[in-house]
C-alpha positions in Angstrom: -0.5 14.2 -4.0 0.4 10.9 -2.3 -3.0 9.3 -3.2 -2.6 10.3 -6.8 1.0 8.9 -6.9 0.0 5.7 -5.2 -3.1 5.1 -7.4 -1.1 5.7 -10.6 1.6 3.3 -9.4 -0.9 0.6 -8.4 -2.8 0.9 -11.7 0.5 0.2 -13.5 0.5 -3.2 -11.8 -3.2 -4.2 -12.2 -6.3 -2.5 -13.6 -8.3 -3.7 -10.5 -7.3 -1.1 -7.9 -9.7 0.0 -5.1 -9.6 2.4 -2.2 -10.8 1.0 1.1 -12.7 -2.0 -0.2 -13.4 -3.9 -3.4 -16.9 -3.9 -4.9 -19.0 -7.1 -4.8 -18.3 -7.9 -8.5 -14.5 -7.2 -8.5 -12.0 -9.1 -10.7 -8.7 -10.6 -9.7 -6.0 -9.9 -9.2 -7.3 -7.1 -7.1 -5.4 -4.5 -5.1 -7.0 -2.7 -2.2 -5.3 0.1 -0.4 -6.1 1.9 2.8 -4.7 5.0 4.5 -4.6 3.6 8.1 -3.1 6.6 10.0 -1.3 9.8 9.8 1.2 11.2 12.3 1.6 14.8 11.3 4.2 17.1 12.9 4.1 20.9 12.7 7.5 21.6 11.2 7.6 25.0 12.9 7.8 23.3 16.3 10.1 20.4 15.4 13.6 19.9 14.2 14.4 17.8 11.1 15.1 14.7 13.2 11.6 14.8 14.6 10.0 15.2 11.2 11.8 12.2 9.9 10.7 10.1 12.9 7.1 11.3 13.2 5.6 12.8 10.1 4.3 9.8 8.1 1.2 8.2 6.6 0.7 4.5 7.3 -0.6 2.8 4.2 -1.8 -0.8 3.9 -1.9 -2.5 0.5 -3.7 -5.9 0.1 -3.3 -8.0 -3.0 -5.9 -10.7 -3.7 -5.8 -13.6 -6.2 -6.9 -17.2 -6.2 -3.3 -18.2 -6.9 -0.8 -17.4 -4.1 2.1 -17.2 -6.6 0.3 -14.5 -8.5 -0.6 -12.5 -5.4 3.0 -12.8 -4.1 4.5 -11.7 -7.4 2.3 -8.7 -7.6 3.1 -7.8 -4.0 6.9 -8.0 -4.9 6.3 -5.7 -7.9 4.4 -3.2 -5.8 7.1 -3.1 -3.2 9.8 -2.6 -5.8 7.9 0.1 -7.6 7.2 1.9 -4.2 10.9 1.9 -3.5 11.8 3.3 -7.0 8.9 5.6 -7.7 7.4 6.9 -4.5 10.7 7.2 -2.7 11.8 10.0 -5.1 9.1 12.4 -3.7 8.5 10.8 -0.3 10.4 8.4 1.9 9.1 4.8 2.1 9.7 2.3 4.8 8.3 -1.2 4.5 7.0 -2.2 8.0 5.5 -5.6 7.6 4.1 -8.2 5.2 2.0 -11.3 5.7 -0.3 -13.5 3.8 -3.5 -15.4 4.6 -6.3 -17.3 2.9 -9.8 -15.9 2.6 -12.4 -18.7 2.4 -15.4 -16.5 3.1 -16.1 -15.7 -0.6 -17.4 -18.0 -3.3 -13.9 -19.1 -4.1 -10.7 -19.2 -2.0 -8.6 -16.1 -2.3 -5.1 -15.6 -1.2 -4.2 -12.2 0.3 -0.8 -10.7 0.7 -0.9 -7.7 3.1 1.9 -5.1 3.1 2.2 -2.0 5.3 4.3 0.9 4.6 5.2 4.2 6.3 5.4 7.0 3.8 7.3 10.0 5.1 6.6 13.5 3.9 6.2 17.0 5.1 2.4 17.1 5.6 
């Protein structure tokens, strides 16, 4: 359910959404997301405080574009939509954000990286 919600949300921002990696012939702006880790807790063996602290999925969302302003604006839109859309069904905590430049491709791309903890009963 989380992957469907996340994919739908990201497709509302850009038609170029990829899971894990972009294909060789991708268009920009591109959004790539990865499920980095899961920390499940058996809710029968934990109290509610433990669930909130430990039951989460760590999601990384990368936004690529030749123009840093475009990549940054899309990243802000994604963050805002995550807070208003995903948070209704799950809890979302923004853990970090940074940007870098990728010059290993035919053209220079700017990348904005965001990581989120998405809390849910798993």
